[in-house]
Backbone bond lengths (Angstrom), bond angles and torsions (degrees), N, CA, C in turn:
res aa  C-N    CA-C-N  psi(-1)  N-CA   C-N-CA  omega(-1)  CA-C   N-CA-C  phi
1 M - - - 1.401 - - 1.505 111.89 -
2 I 1.264 116.59 126.59 1.486 121.27 -179.30 1.537 110.95 -81.99
3 S 1.316 117.26 132.85 1.418 121.15 -172.00 1.577 106.87 -74.59
4 E 1.364 111.75 160.20 1.550 117.02 178.48 1.509 110.13 -61.26
5 E 1.355 116.62 -37.22 1.463 119.08 178.55 1.481 111.22 -65.67
6 R 1.318 119.14 -41.41 1.403 123.09 178.55 1.516 109.80 -64.87
7 L 1.277 119.73 -38.24 1.513 123.44 -179.27 1.476 105.64 -64.84
8 R 1.290 121.55 -41.71 1.440 120.71 -179.71 1.600 113.06 -64.76
9 E 1.291 114.08 -33.88 1.498 121.19 175.51 1.465 109.19 -63.39
10 L 1.373 116.58 -50.13 1.421 116.81 178.77 1.475 117.15 -67.25
11 E 1.370 114.86 -24.37 1.479 115.39 173.92 1.458 111.44 -65.34
12 D 1.358 117.72 -36.59 1.478 122.26 -179.61 1.575 110.98 -64.61
13 L 1.333 112.76 -39.87 1.584 117.31 -177.49 1.537 106.95 -75.85
14 Q 1.343 118.18 -29.08 1.486 112.11 178.83 1.505 113.19 -70.99
15 E 1.333 113.24 -27.01 1.456 116.85 172.20 1.579 114.13 -62.04
16 K 1.275 112.77 -37.88 1.553 116.67 -178.88 1.446 106.30 -69.98
17 F 1.336 124.11 -35.57 1.471 125.79 178.88 1.637 113.58 -79.28
18 K 1.353 108.76 -14.69 1.480 116.01 -176.35 1.529 109.87 55.20
19 Y 1.397 114.01 46.35 1.394 122.09 176.04 1.440 109.10 -150.05
20 R 1.397 115.14 138.73 1.475 120.76 178.63 1.461 110.98 -111.80
21 F 1.356 117.11 126.55 1.453 120.17 -173.89 1.518 111.33 -80.52
22 K 1.294 116.76 142.38 1.439 121.23 168.00 1.562 109.76 -79.73
23 D 1.340 115.58 -39.23 1.573 121.70 178.78 1.501 104.96 -106.08
24 I 1.316 116.03 94.93 1.476 115.38 178.84 1.491 118.22 -67.50
25 N 1.360 108.73 -23.20 1.580 116.05 174.33 1.461 113.95 -60.40
26 L 1.348 112.87 -36.84 1.507 120.69 179.00 1.485 111.28 -64.96
27 F 1.315 115.06 -41.28 1.464 120.89 176.22 1.540 110.76 -65.18
28 N 1.299 119.90 -40.51 1.426 124.26 -174.58 1.637 106.71 -69.06
29 Q 1.313 113.77 -37.61 1.415 120.12 177.41 1.547 113.00 -63.26
30 S 1.361 115.72 -38.28 1.412 118.44 179.01 1.519 114.79 -65.97
31 L 1.302 114.34 -13.55 1.558 119.82 179.08 1.514 112.91 -108.94
32 T 1.321 115.73 11.11 1.408 124.62 -175.33 1.518 113.96 -98.84
33 H 1.272 117.47 108.38 1.526 119.51 -178.18 1.515 109.87 -82.37
34 K 1.289 114.97 152.09 1.505 119.61 -175.82 1.595 113.30 -62.09
35 S 1.442 111.44 -26.84 1.508 111.37 176.76 1.494 111.81 -68.93
36 Y 1.340 121.29 -28.07 1.489 122.98 175.69 1.558 108.48 -69.49
37 V 1.284 117.25 -43.60 1.456 122.14 177.07 1.451 115.30 -58.00
38 N 1.387 115.28 -46.97 1.474 121.38 175.61 1.530 115.89 -61.01
39 E 1.370 114.23 -30.23 1.451 116.25 177.84 1.473 116.12 -92.19
40 N 1.302 116.37 -5.05 1.490 122.89 179.24 1.504 113.97 -133.53
41 I 1.350 113.83 55.95 1.427 119.11 -175.19 1.505 114.75 -62.03
42 S 1.346 115.65 -29.43 1.530 117.57 -179.18 1.511 111.53 -65.94
43 E 1.366 119.55 -22.02 1.477 120.36 -177.63 1.441 110.94 -78.12
44 N 1.376 121.09 -6.23 1.462 124.70 177.57 1.575 112.66 50.43
45 L 1.365 114.59 48.05 1.452 121.71 178.44 1.538 113.99 -90.53
46 Q 1.283 115.79 160.31 1.423 120.97 173.83 1.606 108.53 -114.97
47 D 1.341 113.09 139.56 1.454 114.77 -179.87 1.488 115.57 -80.91
48 N 1.307 121.56 178.80 1.430 122.46 -170.23 1.503 113.53 -99.46
49 E 1.381 117.27 11.68 1.537 118.88 -176.28 1.464 114.16 -65.23
50 R 1.395 118.11 -40.36 1.481 116.99 -179.98 1.541 109.29 -67.96
51 L 1.367 113.95 -37.10 1.475 113.40 -178.39 1.546 110.19 -68.29
52 E 1.329 116.58 -34.77 1.445 117.92 177.30 1.542 112.33 -60.78
53 F 1.341 116.20 -38.79 1.521 121.54 174.29 1.504 110.64 -57.59
54 L 1.341 116.04 -47.80 1.400 117.64 -179.03 1.574 114.31 -69.55
55 G 1.330 114.35 -37.29 1.484 121.65 -178.96 1.540 110.59 -64.56
56 D 1.221 116.89 -31.42 1.525 120.85 -179.81 1.515 107.91 -66.97
57 A 1.392 115.41 -40.47 1.467 117.41 179.41 1.560 111.81 -73.22
58 V 1.280 117.52 -41.55 1.466 124.97 177.37 1.619 109.19 -56.42
59 L 1.325 115.61 -53.59 1.401 122.48 179.53 1.500 113.04 -56.77
60 S 1.275 118.14 -45.80 1.511 123.27 176.33 1.447 113.17 -59.52
61 L 1.375 115.07 -43.11 1.450 121.15 177.40 1.577 111.09 -61.52
62 V 1.260 114.68 -49.30 1.465 118.85 -174.90 1.549 111.37 -63.38
63 V 1.303 113.97 -44.33 1.501 118.33 -177.67 1.517 109.86 -66.63
64 S 1.429 115.14 -34.18 1.488 118.30 177.27 1.526 110.01 -67.88
65 D 1.328 113.11 -47.07 1.458 120.38 -179.04 1.535 111.61 -56.29
66 Y 1.336 115.47 -45.66 1.413 123.66 -176.13 1.595 107.99 -68.75
67 S 1.203 115.42 -44.88 1.560 121.29 -172.18 1.495 110.97 -72.18
68 I 1.359 119.41 -35.78 1.490 119.93 -176.88 1.538 107.83 -76.91
69 N 1.221 120.72 -18.95 1.480 121.15 173.37 1.488 111.84 -93.33
70 K 1.252 121.42 -31.27 1.471 126.20 -175.48 1.554 107.97 -78.46
71 F 1.356 116.85 -42.63 1.472 120.61 -170.36 1.533 107.88 -111.31
72 A 1.298 120.01 68.92 1.505 124.92 -172.46 1.462 111.31 -59.59
73 D 1.393 121.15 -24.80 1.450 120.00 178.05 1.457 115.38 -89.72
74 G 1.313 119.05 -7.67 1.421 124.80 -176.66 1.623 112.43 -66.54
75 S 1.307 117.52 131.99 1.442 118.25 176.22 1.534 109.97 -76.50
76 E 1.294 111.87 172.92 1.513 116.05 178.90 1.535 110.16 -60.91
77 G 1.324 114.56 -36.73 1.511 119.11 178.56 1.535 111.05 -61.43
78 D 1.387 112.35 -48.83 1.471 118.84 178.47 1.492 114.11 -55.80
79 L 1.352 112.75 -45.57 1.446 119.52 -177.34 1.507 112.99 -67.81
80 T 1.308 115.83 -37.67 1.484 122.39 175.49 1.573 110.68 -60.34
81 K 1.346 113.55 -43.64 1.514 117.08 179.69 1.416 110.85 -66.59
82 I 1.337 119.44 -37.86 1.464 121.68 -177.39 1.602 108.29 -63.56
83 R 1.324 112.75 -48.91 1.466 120.84 -177.33 1.547 108.97 -62.23
84 A 1.279 116.58 -44.03 1.469 118.97 179.65 1.509 113.45 -60.88
85 A 1.346 115.37 -41.47 1.468 117.96 -179.40 1.501 114.12 -69.19
86 V 1.473 113.66 -38.55 1.421 117.59 177.93 1.528 114.39 -66.89
87 V 1.277 117.30 -41.00 1.456 120.00 -172.12 1.522 110.04 -94.07
88 S 1.276 117.93 9.26 1.506 121.25 178.49 1.516 109.69 -65.11
89 E 1.342 116.39 151.83 1.420 123.14 175.32 1.449 114.87 -54.15
90 A 1.318 116.14 -42.89 1.484 120.22 -177.85 1.562 109.09 -62.04
91 N 1.432 115.34 -51.17 1.463 115.83 -179.86 1.476 114.41 -60.66
92 L 1.392 118.43 -45.94 1.384 121.57 178.01 1.516 116.59 -57.76
93 S 1.325 113.79 -38.81 1.498 118.37 179.14 1.505 109.78 -71.34
94 L 1.244 118.98 -27.78 1.509 125.77 176.73 1.642 106.96 -63.66
95 V 1.256 109.98 -50.79 1.486 119.17 -178.40 1.483 107.02 -62.94
96 A 1.297 120.33 -44.33 1.441 123.57 -179.29 1.507 109.62 -62.99
97 R 1.298 119.12 -40.36 1.447 121.86 175.99 1.500 110.65 -61.73
98 E 1.311 115.95 -47.23 1.469 118.78 -179.14 1.555 113.35 -58.10
99 M 1.318 111.19 -32.25 1.555 116.71 178.73 1.520 113.61 -90.07
100 E 1.423 116.12 -2.27 1.439 126.66 175.55 1.563 109.39 58.19
101 I 1.441 115.11 41.41 1.411 120.99 173.71 1.513 117.03 -58.50
102 G 1.364 110.64 -31.63 1.449 115.37 -177.69 1.476 116.18 -54.95
103 K 1.347 119.52 -35.21 1.421 120.40 -174.24 1.519 108.90 -81.30
104 F 1.244 122.43 -5.36 1.481 126.53 178.98 1.501 112.46 -99.79
105 L 1.376 118.25 -3.37 1.423 121.57 -171.38 1.610 107.42 -81.05
106 L 1.321 113.84 148.96 1.461 118.41 175.66 1.534 103.92 -101.66
107 L 1.301 119.34 107.90 1.439 125.80 -174.10 1.542 108.51 -119.43
108 G 1.336 115.23 152.41 1.465 121.58 167.56 1.437 113.11 -66.13
109 K 1.341 119.51 162.96 1.424 124.81 -171.63 1.599 107.83 -67.60
110 G 1.393 111.82 -38.94 1.440 114.04 178.84 1.498 114.35 -67.52
111 E 1.330 116.18 -34.27 1.521 120.79 177.74 1.529 107.47 -67.30
112 I 1.284 118.22 -40.92 1.468 117.61 -174.28 1.581 106.90 -69.54
113 M 1.395 120.69 -36.96 1.396 124.65 177.52 1.543 113.11 -59.29
114 T 1.305 116.60 -29.67 1.426 120.51 -174.86 1.569 113.80 -100.23
115 G 1.336 110.20 17.38 1.449 116.31 175.86 1.486 115.94 83.00
116 G 1.310 119.42 26.34 1.475 125.82 -172.73 1.521 109.08 -57.40
117 R 1.266 119.32 -34.74 1.544 117.04 -174.27 1.525 115.48 -68.67
118 D 1.371 112.61 -9.25 1.427 115.48 -177.60 1.507 109.89 -127.38
119 K 1.327 118.23 15.86 1.482 120.59 -179.48 1.597 105.61 -77.23
120 T 1.292 115.38 134.61 1.386 124.03 -175.93 1.617 111.26 -62.52
121 S 1.285 117.37 -46.54 1.488 119.46 179.57 1.534 108.05 -66.14
122 L 1.243 117.83 -44.42 1.498 119.33 -175.20 1.525 110.56 -62.47
123 L 1.401 115.57 -43.36 1.453 115.72 -179.44 1.512 114.51 -68.84
124 A 1.324 113.99 -35.85 1.535 117.84 179.74 1.509 108.25 -67.60
125 N 1.296 118.83 -39.46 1.477 121.66 -179.77 1.492 109.44 -67.93
126 A 1.339 123.48 -38.93 1.424 127.62 180.00 1.503 108.14 -62.10
127 F 1.333 115.62 -45.21 1.430 118.73 -179.07 1.504 113.01 -60.67
128 E 1.285 117.36 -45.31 1.454 124.26 174.05 1.514 112.60 -58.28
129 A 1.342 116.85 -39.95 1.410 123.52 179.73 1.554 111.85 -64.24
130 V 1.281 117.95 -42.22 1.479 127.58 174.02 1.437 110.66 -54.69
131 L 1.387 115.34 -49.48 1.420 121.21 -178.91 1.575 113.45 -62.11
132 A 1.390 114.09 -39.20 1.440 120.78 174.30 1.545 111.96 -60.18
133 A 1.313 113.22 -42.34 1.509 122.59 179.90 1.553 110.01 -61.64
134 I 1.327 117.00 -42.22 1.436 122.94 176.02 1.523 110.24 -63.29
135 Y 1.303 115.20 -46.18 1.438 117.37 179.32 1.527 114.45 -60.86
136 L 1.360 116.11 -43.66 1.429 120.03 176.77 1.620 113.68 -64.43
137 D 1.338 108.46 -32.60 1.506 116.89 -175.00 1.558 111.44 -73.35
138 S 1.401 113.54 -38.91 1.458 114.50 -169.41 1.551 110.89 -138.20
139 G 1.324 122.44 -6.67 1.450 119.40 -178.96 1.486 116.95 101.63
140 Y 1.367 116.00 177.66 1.384 123.80 -173.68 1.575 112.36 -69.77
141 K 1.231 118.41 -41.39 1.531 121.31 179.71 1.467 113.81 -55.75
142 E 1.391 115.18 -43.65 1.421 118.29 -177.38 1.449 112.62 -76.39
143 V 1.376 120.62 -40.50 1.461 122.96 175.93 1.523 110.24 -61.40
144 F 1.305 116.58 -38.29 1.486 121.21 -177.48 1.471 107.40 -62.08
145 Q 1.308 118.65 -43.12 1.584 121.29 -177.89 1.496 110.55 -71.48
146 V 1.324 118.50 -36.12 1.459 120.55 174.18 1.576 112.64 -62.23
147 I 1.250 114.20 -48.73 1.495 121.21 -179.42 1.487 112.12 -60.52
148 I 1.321 116.08 -46.32 1.450 118.11 -176.14 1.525 109.44 -73.68
149 N 1.279 121.12 -34.63 1.465 122.58 171.84 1.517 111.92 -54.45
150 I 1.280 115.59 -44.36 1.469 121.47 -178.38 1.558 114.09 -74.94
151 L 1.359 113.59 -41.43 1.493 120.70 -167.04 1.546 114.98 -107.70
152 N 1.293 120.19 -5.00 1.467 119.28 -169.83 1.563 109.31 -63.58
153 E 1.255 123.16 -36.32 1.423 122.52 -178.16 1.500 111.05 -69.61
154 K 1.386 114.65 -37.48 1.455 117.65 176.50 1.514 113.58 -69.82
155 I 1.300 117.51 -38.02 1.368 122.22 176.54 1.535 112.60 -60.06
156 D 1.319 116.03 -46.50 1.442 124.71 -178.48 1.587 109.82 -66.24
157 K 1.306 112.87 -36.01 1.462 117.17 -177.00 1.636 108.11 -71.08
158 V 1.308 118.29 -41.05 1.423 125.06 177.56 1.515 106.99 -64.16
159 A 1.327 118.97 -46.03 1.398 123.88 -173.94 1.550 108.19 -62.22
160 G 1.381 112.91 -44.14 1.523 119.27 -178.68 1.495 108.76 -54.90
161 Y 1.360 118.47 -36.31 1.461 119.83 -174.77 1.556 107.94 -83.14
162 E 1.302 118.54 -48.54 1.430 119.07 179.93 1.483 118.22 -63.20
163 L 1.374 117.62 -40.47 1.427 119.93 -175.18 1.567 108.67 -73.88
164 H 1.203 120.04 -23.10 1.477 121.62 -175.63 1.479 114.31 -113.69
165 R 1.413 118.17 16.69 1.364 123.43 -177.87 1.556 106.99 -75.24
166 D 1.344 118.04 137.35 1.416 121.88 -179.52 1.461 109.69 -109.07
167 F 1.243 119.14 94.78 1.571 124.80 -173.18 1.557 109.98 -70.57
168 K 1.339 116.75 -32.00 1.425 121.34 176.44 1.601 110.14 -58.63
169 S 1.288 110.53 -47.96 1.524 114.60 -176.83 1.581 109.70 -69.49
170 E 1.379 116.76 -38.82 1.433 120.21 174.12 1.475 115.46 -55.48
171 L 1.443 110.63 -45.89 1.442 115.73 177.20 1.510 115.75 -65.14
172 Q 1.282 114.65 -39.97 1.472 120.08 174.37 1.482 111.27 -55.15
173 E 1.284 118.00 -48.65 1.445 121.64 179.64 1.508 113.06 -61.09
174 F 1.360 111.28 -45.41 1.508 117.45 -177.77 1.533 112.76 -61.64
175 I 1.384 114.04 -47.79 1.489 113.88 -176.56 1.592 113.29 -71.43
176 Q 1.278 114.23 -24.94 1.456 119.52 170.90 1.575 111.60 -59.82
177 N 1.293 115.93 -47.10 1.434 121.38 177.97 1.510 112.61 -65.53
178 K 1.385 116.63 -29.89 1.459 123.19 179.25 1.585 112.11 -92.28
179 Q 1.272 117.47 -3.76 1.387 121.97 178.83 1.544 113.13 61.74
180 Y 1.360 113.29 34.72 1.456 115.79 168.10 1.525 112.27 -79.05
181 S 1.370 119.11 171.98 1.468 120.71 174.45 1.559 108.40 -73.53
182 I 1.291 114.28 165.21 1.511 121.07 179.18 1.517 105.64 -66.63
183 P 1.298 114.19 133.12 1.514 116.69 -178.80 1.564 110.51 -72.54
184 Q 1.317 115.65 144.10 1.439 124.71 178.35 1.547 110.86 -115.50
185 Y 1.265 119.46 138.51 1.465 123.95 -179.43 1.470 110.11 -114.17
186 R 1.342 120.14 121.59 1.460 125.11 -176.37 1.494 109.57 -129.25
187 V 1.308 112.59 131.19 1.567 118.99 174.34 1.456 108.88 -69.96
188 S 1.301 114.70 119.27 1.505 120.78 177.02 1.421 117.48 -97.32
189 S 1.426 113.88 -22.27 1.394 118.52 176.98 1.532 113.82 -165.62
190 E 1.247 116.83 156.20 1.476 122.31 176.09 1.472 109.20 -138.34
191 F 1.349 121.17 128.83 1.504 120.23 -176.10 1.511 104.61 -145.79
192 G 1.349 111.38 161.47 1.442 123.69 179.67 1.559 111.34 96.94
193 P 1.360 116.39 167.52 1.445 119.81 -175.95 1.485 109.26 -70.01
194 P 1.365 118.15 162.24 1.481 121.46 -172.91 1.544 114.96 -54.46
195 H 1.365 113.61 -38.55 1.472 117.80 -175.35 1.588 110.52 -82.23
196 E 1.333 117.14 -7.43 1.503 118.12 177.97 1.580 107.26 -138.16
197 K 1.306 114.65 43.51 1.449 120.62 179.87 1.563 114.09 -64.12
198 I 1.226 116.70 138.86 1.545 122.26 175.17 1.488 107.69 -116.39
199 F 1.301 113.67 134.20 1.471 120.49 -177.32 1.602 109.31 -108.49
200 E 1.189 116.00 138.74 1.556 121.02 176.35 1.502 107.14 -117.29
201 I 1.345 115.86 122.81 1.455 123.98 -174.92 1.553 111.51 -118.00
202 E 1.332 114.06 133.88 1.435 118.63 175.05 1.457 106.48 -100.10
203 L 1.316 115.61 137.37 1.447 122.15 174.72 1.510 110.44 -107.30
204 I 1.291 115.35 120.47 1.451 119.91 -169.93 1.552 110.82 -112.85
205 I 1.267 120.38 126.00 1.475 127.12 -177.03 1.550 105.21 -125.55
206 D 1.323 123.40 129.15 1.432 121.68 174.62 1.544 113.31 59.81
207 G 1.338 117.72 24.49 1.439 121.01 175.70 1.525 116.61 86.80
208 K 1.465 112.30 1.91 1.426 120.53 179.65 1.507 112.42 -118.30
209 V 1.350 117.48 150.07 1.459 120.83 174.49 1.537 106.64 -75.27
210 C 1.366 113.65 115.15 1.365 121.28 178.97 1.579 115.28 -83.70
211 S 1.336 109.10 -42.49 1.513 120.98 179.34 1.390 114.77 -153.28
212 I 1.325 115.94 169.21 1.518 122.37 176.18 1.474 106.61 -133.53
213 G 1.431 114.99 126.94 1.418 121.15 174.32 1.434 115.41 -114.31
214 M 1.377 120.58 153.25 1.478 123.67 179.87 1.472 103.24 -127.52
215 G 1.477 114.63 153.11 1.419 120.30 175.10 1.486 109.63 -174.91
216 R 1.347 116.22 171.98 1.421 122.84 -175.31 1.572 108.27 -77.63
217 T 1.315 115.96 -22.39 1.503 119.18 174.91 1.489 109.69 -129.69
218 K 1.375 121.29 160.08 1.449 119.84 176.03 1.492 113.23 -56.83
219 K 1.356 118.61 -34.68 1.455 118.22 -177.53 1.492 110.15 -69.30
220 E 1.322 118.56 -39.58 1.486 122.33 179.03 1.480 109.40 -64.27
221 A 1.352 121.65 -40.87 1.373 126.22 179.14 1.537 112.02 -67.58
222 E 1.349 116.79 -36.69 1.479 119.09 175.90 1.504 109.61 -69.57
223 Q 1.243 122.26 -39.96 1.507 125.39 175.50 1.524 107.39 -57.80
224 S 1.292 115.89 -47.28 1.497 117.90 -175.17 1.615 109.95 -66.10
225 A 1.305 115.17 -37.24 1.500 117.26 178.93 1.524 109.75 -69.41
226 A 1.373 115.09 -34.19 1.475 116.09 -179.11 1.505 109.08 -71.11
227 E 1.280 119.38 -37.89 1.376 124.61 -179.68 1.553 109.25 -59.73
228 K 1.285 114.93 -49.69 1.450 121.85 -175.96 1.611 109.09 -66.45
229 A 1.318 115.61 -33.66 1.480 121.76 179.46 1.574 108.19 -69.64
230 L 1.297 117.20 -38.37 1.465 119.26 177.33 1.518 114.62 -64.70
231 E 1.412 113.03 -39.43 1.483 116.93 176.36 1.430 112.58 -65.96
232 Q 1.358 117.76 -35.88 1.471 121.77 -174.08 1.575 107.11 -76.61
233 L 1.319 118.12 -38.23 1.435 119.81 -175.30 1.507 112.47 -78.99
234 K 1.291 117.36 -21.86 1.516 121.98 178.93 1.485 114.75 -87.82
235 T 1.428 114.09 -4.09 1.488 114.27 -179.70 1.494 108.52 -99.09
């Protein structure tokens, strides 16, 4: 049985999510860490780990669904980067901190003493668990709306960066600082029918092929090659 005090706390957090649970016990479970369950066995509670697992999948689907419709010109690679940035542990923990989820968590005494209410992984996991609880409580349509209401600005901000990022310029600046030779881009292959042609571009630095990029246009292939070269040179 959830206490009246706990119900008031959950009411406050529901306001932050702009969603009201039909099954308040499901909501409470999403905020229950295993350390609390282990220290309060007599309460016969379930922790939020299974909900976290489901929430991770639900969140990825919603962000993918939203992005593929919102950013019609984005390539698969662009959309993958947008999703990865949005669902990252760092970003989700930031959202959780903004919503003050930490103070609503049920934690064991040891976890509290070690700063559990502000742990990045714990906050991100709890946020995902709440999303899973909403999905189980009301279905996909409702959880989609909740997630987009919370994350749409962050998704759009990430997309604005990823979709307009100029890897060729970034590479040019990087190699100038490292005193490499000016990169050269050379078409190494073209294949496919005229209306669906794919270009393969070799990026050459200091006389050696540094990377190979592919794209539907030469510009896209050059950007792909520059991105790969940056990743390689920075490691």
